[in-house]
C-alpha positions as CSV (number, residue, x, y, z in Angstrom):
1,X,82.0,109.1,77.2
2,X,81.0,109.3,73.7
3,X,83.2,107.8,71.0
4,X,83.0,108.6,67.3
5,X,82.2,105.8,64.7
6,X,81.4,105.7,61.0
7,X,78.1,104.1,60.4
8,X,76.7,103.5,56.9
9,X,73.0,103.9,56.6
10,X,70.6,103.2,53.7
11,X,68.6,106.0,52.3
12,X,65.5,105.1,54.1
13,X,67.3,105.0,57.5
14,X,68.9,108.3,57.0
15,X,65.5,109.8,56.0
16,X,63.8,108.3,59.0
17,X,66.5,109.5,61.3
18,X,66.3,113.0,59.9
19,X,62.5,112.8,60.2
20,X,62.9,112.1,63.9
21,X,65.7,114.7,64.6
22,X,63.4,117.4,63.1
23,X,60.3,116.2,64.9
24,X,62.0,116.1,68.4
25,X,64.5,118.9,67.6
26,X,67.5,116.7,68.3
27,X,70.8,116.1,66.6
28,X,71.1,113.1,64.1
29,X,73.6,111.4,66.6
30,X,71.3,111.8,69.5
31,X,68.4,110.1,67.5
32,X,70.7,107.2,66.6
33,X,71.6,106.8,70.4
34,X,67.9,107.0,71.4
35,X,67.0,104.3,68.8
36,X,69.7,102.1,70.2
37,X,68.4,102.6,73.7
38,X,64.8,101.7,72.6
39,X,66.1,98.6,70.7
40,X,68.1,97.4,73.8
41,X,65.2,97.8,76.2
42,X,62.7,96.1,73.8
43,X,64.9,93.2,72.7
44,X,66.1,92.4,76.2
45,X,62.4,92.0,77.3
46,X,61.8,89.8,74.3
47,X,64.7,87.5,74.8
48,X,64.2,87.5,78.7
49,X,60.6,88.1,79.5
50,X,61.4,88.0,83.3
51,X,63.3,91.2,82.7
52,X,61.0,94.0,83.7
53,X,62.3,97.5,83.0
54,X,61.2,100.3,85.4
55,X,59.2,101.9,82.5
56,X,57.2,99.7,80.1
57,X,57.4,100.4,76.4
58,X,54.0,101.4,76.3
59,X,54.6,104.1,79.0
60,X,57.8,105.1,77.1
61,X,55.8,105.4,73.7
62,X,53.2,107.5,75.5
63,X,55.9,109.9,76.9
64,X,57.7,110.2,73.5
65,X,54.4,111.2,71.9
66,X,54.0,113.9,74.5
67,X,57.5,115.1,73.8
68,X,56.7,115.5,70.1
69,X,54.4,118.3,70.8
70,X,55.5,122.0,70.2
71,X,54.8,122.9,73.8
72,X,56.8,120.3,75.5
73,X,59.1,121.1,78.4
74,X,62.7,120.7,77.2
75,X,63.9,119.6,80.7
76,X,61.2,116.9,80.6
77,X,62.4,115.6,77.3
78,X,66.2,115.5,78.6
79,X,65.0,113.6,81.7
80,X,63.2,111.1,79.6
81,X,66.3,110.6,77.4
82,X,68.4,110.2,80.6
83,X,66.0,107.6,82.0
84,X,66.1,105.8,78.8
85,X,69.9,105.6,78.8
86,X,69.9,104.4,82.4
87,X,67.2,101.7,81.6
88,X,69.0,100.6,78.5
89,X,72.2,100.2,80.4
90,X,70.5,98.1,82.9
91,X,68.9,95.9,80.2
92,X,72.1,95.6,78.4
93,X,74.1,94.5,81.6
94,X,71.2,92.1,82.4
95,X,71.3,90.5,78.9
96,X,75.1,90.2,78.8
97,X,75.2,88.7,82.3
98,X,72.4,86.1,81.3
99,X,74.2,85.2,78.0
100,X,77.6,84.7,79.7
101,X,76.1,82.5,82.3
102,X,74.3,80.4,79.6
103,X,77.7,80.2,77.6
104,X,79.5,78.9,80.7
105,X,76.9,76.3,81.3
106,X,77.2,74.7,77.9
């Protein structure tokens, strides 16, 4: 379920998101969600090196580069986005559970 939020962005952030939206032919909101997905996967791996996502950031970046080409398959793009959402949710749940346990131990 999607919820609506008002987010204030700096000019450079807005410019970058618009750049990505045009490059990948996605909506502004979808690009923001994808950036949050990437951040969640990446930061969980940095905070908890033992966490291993099913797709490495290197693999993900390679697939994203492929999706920026004009001859891309739209179905493949949406499968990649869905896989990213799934992986980010697992990463977020992992991180939140770990941090709840650490807080209880203090």
